[in-house]
N, C-alpha and C positions, 0 to 999 in steps of 0.2 A: 583268282575263282572260274573255273574251266565255264566255257557252255555249254548249258544245260544244267550244271550245279546249285543245287537251291542253296540260299544262306541258311544259316543256322537259326533257329528262332532267339528273337529277343526275349529274355527270361521278362513276365510282366510285373508289375508291384505286388498282387498279392503274393504270385510264386515266389516270390524273394522272402515277403515277409511270413509266408509257410513254411520255408527253408531257414529262416532268421530261427522262428519257433521249435521247428525240429532240433537244429543244433543245438539249441539253450537245452531242452529235455535231454538229449543224447550224450551232450557233457555232464550230467549233473553226477552220476557214478565216479566218475574220476575226479570231481571237483569233493566230491563228497569226501573220498577218501581221504584227499588232503586235509580236509577239514577236522573231519575227525580226528588227524594226528595232533592235532591242535587241544589244550582246552576247550571246554564248551563254550567259555564268556569270548576267549579270545577268537576261537573262529567267529562268533555272533559278530562280532565289529568287522573282523576281516569281512565278512559278508558283506553287512551292509557299506564300508567303506566299496567293494569292491560294485555292487550298484549305483552308488552317487558315481563313481568314475563311469560306467558305464553309460550314467545318465548324461555327463557330461562331454565325452566322446560321440554323442548323437548316435551310439548304438541301439539304444533303447527305440527308436523311430524306424530301424527296421523292421521291429514286432508289428505285427497286424491289430489296427485297433482293436479298441474294445468292440466287442459281438453282444448282441442282446441273443438271450436265452432262456426263455421260461422267466421274459420279465415282471415283475409283480410291484407293486404299489403297499409300502407297508408307511401307517403315520403321517402318509401324505406325501411321501417320498418315494419317485420309483427307481427302485432298482434294477439295474440293466440285467442281471443272473442272480440266482440266488446263492453264490460264494462270496464271502468275505473272507479277510483277512482278519483274527483276533488282535485286540490290546496284548502287548507285550512284547512283540518280534520289534517293533517301531516305534519305539518308545517316545522316541524326542521329535518323530515327523521330520525327519531326514529322508527317507525314502520311499515318499508317498508315491510318486512317479514312477520307482522302480517295481513297487509292487505291483502296482496299479497293472504295469505292460504284460504282468505274468497270465494275466485275465481276470482278477477280482474285479466283483461288480460293485463291491464296496472295503475299503480301507480303515479299519480302527486303529487310530494310536493313542500313545499313553500308555499307563496310566500317568496322567500329568498332575503334579500338585502346586499350590498356589507358588511357593517358594522351592528354588534348585534345592535337590537334597542325595548325596550319594549313594543313598542304600545302604544295605548292610555289607560287614565284612567279608572281602574273599577269601576261600572260593564259594561261590553263591550260586553255583549251574552247576549241573550233574547231568551226564547221559548214563541211564541205562540200557546199553545196546542192546541186551538179550532180549528185551521186552520192547524195544523199540520205546521206552519210556524217558521221560525228563523230571529233574525235581528240579525245583527253584525255590530260592528263598531271598530275591534280589531286593523287595523291599523298597518298590517304586522309586528307582534309581533314575532321575529324572531330570532335565535342565529348566521346571518351570514351565509354566502356563506361556508367560509372554516370549519366552525360546520358542516353546513347541510352534508358538504361532508365526514368529521370523521363517523358524524351518520351513512350514508348510507355505510359506509364502509362495515360491514357484513352483505351485502345484498346475499342474496341466492336465492331471488324470480327470478323467471324465463321469468317472462313477462318481460313488457317492461316500462321503469323508465325515468319520465319526470320530468325536473326541472323547475317552475315557478320563475320566477325573477322579481323584481322590485326594486324602486330605493329607498334611504333612504329620511324619511320626511322632513330631513331639507335640502336636493337637491334641489335646484331651478331648476325649468320645462329648464330653458336653459342648462343646465347643466348635466341635466337629460341622455343622451346618454352616458356619463361616466359611470353614475352607471350602464346600463343596458351593456355595455361593458367590465364592471368589473364582473359582473355577466356571464355573456355569456363565459369569460375567467374562471372563475374559475367554472363553472358547466361542460366544454367540454371534459374533461376525463372522465366521468363518468357517463353521461347523455344520455340517446337514443335519448330525444329530449328536446330542451328546449321553455318553453313558455315566452314571454313576456308580461307581465301584464300592459294594460292601462285602464283597465276599475274599477279597486276596488273603491267606491263610498268615504274610508274612509281615503284617505291620501290626503291631500289638493292640489287640481291642479292637479291630478294624469290624469283624465280624458279629461283635457285639451288636451294632449298627443294624442287625439284619432281625433284633427282635421286634416284635411287634410293635408296641410303644414311640419306641426311637426309629424303627422306619414310617410309620405312619405321621410323626413327628417334621419329620425331614420331609418328604414326599412334599406334605403339603407348603412347605417352607421351600422348597424348590418349585412347585407350581405356583406361589403367588410370583414370585421371581420370575419365574416364565412370564406370565401374564405383563408385568411391568416392563420386562426386556421385549418383549412383543410388541408393545404400543411404540414404546420408542424407538425402534428400530423398524419397525413395518416389515418384520420378517419372522416367521412361526421355528422353531430350532426344537424338535422333536428330543425328550428324556426317556430313558431307559434305565434301569437297572440293573446289574449282574448278580447273581446271586450264586451261593456254594452247593456242590454236589453233596453233602453231607448233611444236610438239614434233616429232620425227622419227618417221616410221613407226615404226622400231625402240624407239625410248624411251617412242612411246606403248604399245608391245605388253608393253614391260619394266614399264612404270607398272601395266597391265590385269592383267597377270600378281600383281605385288604387292598393289594394291587387293583380288583376290578373295585372294590368301594369308592376308592380314591382315583378311577378312570386314568391310570397308569398308561403311557402310549406304548409299553414293549417290555420284553424280559427276556433278558440274555443267561441262556439256562446249558451249561454252567462253567464255572471257573474249576480251578484244580484243587484236588482233593489229599488230605491229610491220610487217605486210608492207603495201606500199601498190597493189599491183596494181587497176588499175583507177580509181585517182584519181592518176598520173603527171602531172604539170604543171599543176594546180590548184592553185589558190591555197587554202594551209594542210596543205597534202598533205606538205612537206615538213618541217612540226611535229613535233618529237620527241611520243612517246606511241603509244598503244593505238588504233587505229581501230575503229571497230565501224558500222553500219547496212548497207546493202544490198551494198558490195561485202564485207561478210564471208560473205555469205548461204550461196553454193555452199562455201567453205572449211569454212565449221563443220560442215553438213550432211554434208560428205564427212569430214572430222574426227569427227562422231557416228557413220555409218556402219560407221567400221574400228574405234571403237572398240568397239561393238556387238557386232561380230564376235571383237575380243579377249577382251570379257568375256563373251561368249556367256550371256546370262542371268542369271548370278551376282550384279549388283546394277544396280540401276535407274541411269538414266541420265537427268537435266535437262539438255535442252535450248536452248541459248540463243546468239544469235548472227546478226544479220541477219534477224530476221523482221521482213518488213515489210509481210505478208498473211495472211489465213487460209491461203492453198495454202501459203505457208513455213511455217507453224504446222506445217501437214498434214503436210509432207516433213520435217520434223524427226522427227516420229514415228513415221514408216512406216521412217526411217532407223535406229531402236533408241531413242529417248526414249520414258519415258514421261509428263512432262510438260514445258511450255515455258516460258522466260522471254521477257519483252518489255523493250527499253530505248530503243535509239535509235529505233524504230519509232514508239515511243509520239509520239516528237518531232516527226516528220515527219507520222504519218498521224491524231494525235489520241486521245481517246479509244475514238472509233469503232472502232479496232481490237482494242480488246479484246472486244469483243461479236463482231466478226469472226470473232477468231481462236477464241473459245469456242464458237459456232456450228460452225465447219471445223472444228475438231477431234471434235465430238460428230457430226457426220455423218460425219468422213471415217471415222472407226474403226467405225460401224455398219457404213458402204459394205465396210469390209474384212472386217468379221467376216459377211457376206451374202455375198461370194464364195466 
């Protein structure tokens, strides 16, 4: 270096982290083009393996740590931001750290059942690219609650971890409570909250558990066990219920009354839909299973708005269904949700959607507070 020449500035850790996140987000179109050449389920597994390899290689440490943005306390848990990963993308709990590194404030894994099960026959996952939609009939393919715990044992993610539980496909509905109790017990010591999935359309008869009498009995059974486990382990784990967007208005209202009466700690609205509105005539639209993605956006938001009115602030709503942009996330909050969750939007828009939604939710809430 010649006399008088100034040394080049050394990049700071925060600058390197910002560059790493920018590179991750910028690379998504190319990665997506390659992944979309594969069938949907193969692409899903390739993505999870890639995330796990990135973690093992130490690449996740290059990304900035989880930052707080409009943090909120729900059911006694402090969520560092309003945006989470919905159940279904990381069924086995193998990539909690990888998804956490994208900026999610909470990550929900599962659905996990008491016993491992392979799920429905393949093919069972389909993209409707023209509408940025996905149809799935996975059928709770998962390694079981015990293996889910083992997979998530290396968690370094500093946000909130949710565990979504369900019943095994061969457990009759009259014995469903036994499976949910096993799931609750299996998740208790390592989950920050537990979600009871009553709304997947891909396990025969599961949605029947959303009927008022069956739902009330299940809630009471789980709450009794929740109290016992809290005393035994000296920690409280909130229990939420996830419901379908296809409920008729009166059924939604009656469930809302039930949730308030039974002092449920939270409800996730919504799961996938059986409707094919806006996808009629397109390839894979006629495949059986639940539809998610952009065609669900308006339906889920309207459902949340109705549910929020029914509940009247008595318990929090976690909004999911067709969040494809930051504006969609803010609409869910304005409709009455306290938190939001992404699923299909992440597949179509990539990890940049997480930051967009976190920033939009933070600024959208600030704007609302100023008005």
